[in-house]
N, C-alpha and C positions, 0 to 999 in steps of 0.2 A: 948539391945536385941530387935529384931523385933518380936513382939508377934502375929501379924496378917497381912494378905494380903487383900487389897481391890481391887476389879475389878471395874474400872471406864471407861465406854465406852469400848475400846478394849485394853487398856494398864493396866498392873498389876503394882501397886505401893504400896510399904510398907506403912502401916497405920501411923507409927511413923513419917516418912518423910512427908507424906501427911499433917499431922496435923500441921507441922511446918510453912508451907508457903502458904497455900491456900489463894488466894485473888481474884480469878475469878470464876464466876459461871461455865464457860466452857472454855476449851482450845481445839482447833482443831489443831492437830499435823500432820506433815509430808505431807502436801498438797502442790499442785502447785497453787499458787494464781493467778487468773485472776481477776483483781480488778474492771473491768467495764469501764476503760478509753479507752480501745483499745490497751494499752501497752502490751508488751510480758509478759507471765506468769513468775513467779519467785517462788522459794521455800521460804515458811514462815509459821509460826504458827499464829493462830488468837485467841485472847482472847476475851471473851464476859462477860460483867457484866451489870446487870440490864437492859437487853434487848438491849444493845448497843454494838457496836464494841469498845472494850477498848484499844486494842493494837495489832499491827501486827509486827512480828519479830521473834526472837528466844526466845521461852518461855518454861521454864521447865515444864514438865508434872505435877510436884508437886504443881504448882501454880493454878491448876484447881480443883474445887470440882468435876467436871466431865471432862473426857478427851475422845475425839473422835480421833481415829487414821485414818486419811484420806487415808493412804496407797498409796501415790503418785497420788491420784485422783485430779481432778480439784476442787478448792474451789472458788466460785464466788458469787457475789451478787444474791439474789433471783430475778427471772425474773418478769418483769412488763408487763402484757398483756394490751395494750392500747385500745383494742376494744373488750369488752365483753358485754353480756346481761344477768346479773344475777338476775334481778328483779324477784321475785317470786320463782325462782329455788333455790336461796341461802337460803331463809327463810325455804324452805322445806328440803334442804340438806346442812346445814350450815358447814359441814366438807369439802365441795368442793373438793372431792377426785380427780376428773379428772384433775383439775388445779394443785394440789399439786404434784401428781405423775408425772406431766410434768414440774416440777420445778418452777411453777408460785406461787409467794408469794403475789402479789398485782395485782388487776385488776382495770381498768377504765370502768365503766358501764354507762348506760344511752345513748348509742350510737344510730345512725340511727334515731334520732328524738324521740326515745322512752325512757322515764324515768318516775319516780314518779314526780308528780307536787309538792307534799309536801315533799321536800327533808328532812326536819328536822324529820318528822314522820318516814320516811324510815330509816334514820340513827339511830333513837332511837330504832326502832325495831331490827336492827342488833346488837346494843350494848346490848340490853336486852337478846337477844337470845344467843349471843356468836358465833363467826365465826372463822374459821380456816385460812382465808386469809384476807389481807387488802383490803379495798374497797374505791375507790374514784368514784365520779359520776359527769357526765355532766347533764345539764338540757336539755330535749328534746323538740325541736320545735313542733313536731307532737303532743306530749302530751299537750303542752300549747295551741296550736291552737284548738285542739279537745275540751279542757275545755272551751275555750272562744267562739269558732265559730262552734263547732261540726264538721260535715263533709261538711260544705258549700263550694261550688265551686265558690268562688268570692274573691275579695280583701277585707281586713278588713276595717271597718269604722275607723275613727280617734279614737273613743272611744275604739274600740276593739284592735287597735294597741297599744294604751296606756296601756290597761289592760294586754296585752301579755308582753309588755316591763317591766311592774311592776312585773309580775310573774318571769321573767328572773332575774331581779334585786334581788328579794327576795331569789331566789334559790342561787344566787351567795353569798349573805350574809349568807345563811345557809351552805355554804361550797362547792358549785358546782365548778368544775375546768374549766367549760366552757359551751358553747352552742353546741348542736349537731343538725344536720338535717338529714332527710331521704327523699330525694327529688324524689324518685320513689314511695314512699308510700303515701296513703291518710292519712290525709289531706295535708301533706307537699307538695305534688306534685302540689297543687292548688296555692301555694304561689309564688308570683313574687319576683324578686331579691330585690327590695327596702324594702319589708317587712322584709326580712331576714337581710339585712344590718342594719336596725334600731334595731333589736333584738341583733345582734352581737355587736353593739355599747354598749348596756347595759352590755353585758358580758365583753367587753374590759375594761370598767371602773374599773373592779375589777380584772384585770389581767388574764381573762379567755382566753381559746382557742376556736376557731371555728372548730369543727370536723364534716366533712360532708360525708355522703353517697350521692355522687353527683347525679345530675339529670339523667344522662345516662352513662353507662359504656360500651356501645357497639358502634353503628354506629355514635352517636353524642358525643362520649367521649371527644373530643377536646373542643367542645362548653361547656360541663359541667365542665371541668377543668377550663376553662376561667372564668366561673361564680364564682367558688370557689375563684379564685385569685382576681376577682373583689370585692367580698365581703370582703376579707382580706384588699385589697387596700382602699376601701371606709370606712370600719369600723375601720381601724387601729388595726387589730387583727391578731394574729398568726393563721395560717390555717393548719389543719391536714386533708389530704384527706384519707378517710377510705378505707380499703381493695382495694388498688390501683390495677387496672387490665385492661385488654382489653378483653371484653366478647362478641366478635363477630368474627366468623370464618374468614370472608373476611379481617378483620383487624389484624389477628395474625401477630406478629412481629412489630406492631405499637408502642410498649412500648418505643422504643428508642425516638420516637417523643413526647410522653406524658411526659417522663422524662425531655426532653429538655424544655418543657413548664414550668415545675416546676423550673428548673435551671434558666430559663430566668426571672421568677418572683423573685427568690432569688437575682439575680444580680440587679434587679430593687429596691430591698430593702424590698420586701414582704417576711415575714417569713413563708415559706410553707414547710411542710414535709409530708411524707406518711407512711402508714403501709400496710402490706400484710399478708395473710396466705399462706403457701407453698403448695398449691394444685391447680389443674386445674379445680376444680368444686366449685361452690358457693352454698349457701343454703338460701332459704327464702320461702315465702308461694306461693301457687299456684295462688293467686290473682295477682302476679306480671306479669302473662301472659296476664292479661286483661287490655285494655286501661283504663287509670285512670279516664277519664270522666264518664265511665260506673259504677264506684264504688262510685260516689258522693252520699251524703245524706244517708238515713237510709237503713238497710238491706232489708226492704220490698220494697223500691223504686228500689233498685238494682235488686231484683228478678222480679219486674214488667218489667224492661228493658230486662231481660233475656227471659221473656215470650212473649214480643211483637215481632212479626215476623220480622218487618222491622228493629227494633233496634238490635235484636239478629243477623240479617244478617250483619249489620254494624259492630257490635263487632267482629264477626268472620272474616269479611273482613280485619279489622285492625290487628287482631291476625295473620292472614296468611301473610299479607304484612310484618309484623315485622319478621316473621319466614323466609321469602324469603330473606329479606335484610340481615339477619344474616347467610345466606348461608346454610339453612337447608330445607329439604324436608318434615320432619315430626317432631314429638315431642319426638323422642326416647332419646334425651339428657336430658329430664325432668323425674326424678325418684322420686317416692313418698318416703319420709322419714318417715312420720307418718300421717296416715289418722285416725282421731278419730272416724269416723263412721264405717269404714271397714278396720281392720288392716291386712286383707289378701292381701291388695294392697301394703303394706309396702315393699319397696325394688324393686318394679316393675316400669318400665317406663310407660309413658302415652301410647306409642305405644303398649307395651306388654299388658297393661290392655285392650286396645281397641281390640286387637286380642283375648284375653281371653273371652271377652264378645261377640265375634262373629260378631263384627261390620265390616263394609267395611274398608279395609286398605288404608286410605288416610288421609291427613292432615285436610281436612274439617271435617271428622267424628271425628278425635281426638280433634279438637277445640270444637265440640259439647260435647264430653265427658268431657272436662275440665269444661265447663259451668254446665253440669249436676252434676259433683262432687262437685263443689263449692255450688250449690244449695242444695244438700243433706247435706252438712256439716253445712250450715247455719252460725250462729255466730262463730262456731268452725272453726279453720284454719287448712288447710292441709299443712303440712310442706314438702318442696321439696329439692332435691339436683339437681343442674343444671350443666351439663358438658359442659362448654362453653369456656374454656381458653386453651392456649397452654403452654407446658413446657418451650418453648423458652422465652416467655414473663415472666413467673414466675422467671426464672433464671436472666433475664435482670433486672427486678425490684429489685431482691434480691441483685444484685451487686451495686445498687445505694446506696451511703453512707448514705443518709438521709431516708432510709427505716427502719421502725421498724417492729417487729414481733407481730402479733395479731391473736387470734383464731376466733373471731366473734362468740363466743359460750357462752352458759350458763352453769350452773352446771348440768352435765348429770345425767339422771335417768338411772342407770345401767340396761342394757338389755331391755330397752323400745324403741321400734321402730327401725328404721335403720337410725340413724342420720349421719350427716357429720362426718368423722373421725377426723376433726380438733378439736372437743371437747375434744379429748383424747391425740392427738399427735403432736400438732403444734410445740412446741419448740424442742421437741426431734427429730422431723422430720428434722428441720433445722440443728440440731447438727449432726445427724446421716447421713442423705441423702445428704445434701447440703454442709456441712463442711467436714465430714470425707470421704464420697464416691465420690461426684462430685467435691469437692474442689472449689466450687463457691466463697466462702469467707473464710478467716481464722477463726479459733476458737475465737481468741480475739475480732475480729471484730463482729462476730455473737453475742457474749455476750454483747458487747457495745450496739448493736441494741436492746437487750432485757432488758437492765439495765439502764445505765446512760443516754442514749438518750431519752428513755421514761420519765425518772425522770425529765430531763431538760425540755422536751416539756410540761409536765403537772405540772411543778413547785412543785414536791414532794421533798422538800428541803433536807430531811435526808435519802433519799433512792437512790438506783441505783449504789452505790459505796461501795467497801470494804474499809472503812476509819474510823479511830477512831472518835467516836462521832456520827457516823451514826447508824441507826437502824440495828439490827443484823438479817436482812433477808438474809439468806445464803443457797446456794445449794452446795452439794458435789456429784460429779458424775464422772463416768468413761468415758472419751472421746472415748475410744476404743469400748465400748459396748452400749452406750446410743442410744436408738432407739425408734421410734414409732412402735406400734404393731397394731394399728387400721387401718382397710382397709374399702373401700366403702362397700364391701359385709359383712364384720364382724367388725363393728366399735366399739363394746363394748370391748375394750382391753386397759388397762392402759399402759402408756409408761414405759419403763424399763431403768435402769442405774443410777437412782438417789438413792443413799444410805441414804442420810440425807438431809432434808429440814427444815430449821429453820425459824420461823416467830416471829419477835420481841424477838429473843433469845431462843424461846421454840422449841424443836424438835417435829415437826408435822409429818414429815416422819422420822422414826427412824429405822435403819437397814432395809430399803426398805419397811416398813410397816407404815400405818397411825396410829398415836398414839391416835387419838381421841381428842387431845388437841385443844382448840379454843382461841388462843392468838391474833387473828386478830384484827385490829383496823379500824375505819372509818377515812379515810384521807380526809382532807379538803383543799380547795383552799384559795387564798389570801384574798378573800372577806369575809371570816369567821370572822376575827377580826373586820371588819367594822360592821358586823351584831351584834357582841357582844356589841360593843360600842353603837350602835343605840338602843339596848334593855336596856341599863343601865338607 
């Protein structure tokens, strides 16, 4: 006699039958599996036990303690965001809602040269706190140079170089997955190529990757790509070119040539890959509009330069020259994302703010406004959104098979400022706009770019595939409805279409809602075992 009925997930199973054969923590039924390899989807059930994928095939519902009916939705590995900036924001918001609602179960942080210099302390903090996503970290060149040399605009001494290399080596032993640079930012912009090559060699000894925000993404993008390739060649290290783009209006369409450069390097035997976010705008601070030499040394010295008439004129002249080279007559492409001093400017372009203040409408006055805004903000940074790219280049780069998907975002503070929408909708935008609507790449290929390709690049050994023995980071979504909801004007909107997101076998997004669970892990690179051995 059947005495009771138990509802597990979405399937109703008699309790007497359930008790007879349960052997898995969870079974996902009736899904179309896209396993991350790029192969076509197929019908299968997925069983999970102890945080791992235990079995894929035809699995009776009675074998699961809990059952999810995927209802013909896509079942895929959790997405790996290879370019994130979660330091600080993840500690404040450990549930990482914006990433998880977008299908992201793992992130690689420490990009653009910015990371914690004490990686072990950062990892310990995350472990103690409990986090909802998995986190791997690069060690940042800017952070290391700042610690050793502050903001000095010069080459390092032999002692300083050795100290920086030692910090890279220690970070690799603590579990870093590689070295990152941000060569448009101070103090990284002051480094010459040989300095970076030697630091990259230290990372290469432990199987690390060299991930670079290259020195220029506009008029001199070719030269900057060649520098990244040269570093890979001389250091013997795999290269990841971050947020690959062409950010100069006169060069729109040039992505075919930049991709050719990457392919030529690969034919030479240099392991180069790239990532991108699927938008035509970038985001960084207002400081990026200022010549790097003017930002050297302390904030007080920087302000002294701003106040000196001759130096200020030189700074403005270089700002305007850069503006003209990039095919623009004013700064209307530069929109304030978050101004910590005056939030009424949030969402307004520099040109619009200039008009609002009743200033003369020309680029020279707008350049003065930028300097004034930076001075008022002081050590606080004004975050910007820059509309500098073409849709054609975004699509061309996306078609390139060695392109991964990345948000270049942190953990969003909901309803704060007017951030770039990529913080909320990067992966869903690829799946909805570029796969379903524009058919730029097939579904299976898009998922490969979000899963096994990133795992391979950063050597995350048990991630990125739906395969027995691998970590049960899994997404369930409707390919017909998945979509980004965030826009430039209204960016605070979570992606839709993901009904279930599992991290290490735990349902973090459950019935399209965040469960509050924090099963995320710290992911470490190959050098971690060497670090353990050295400490014994």
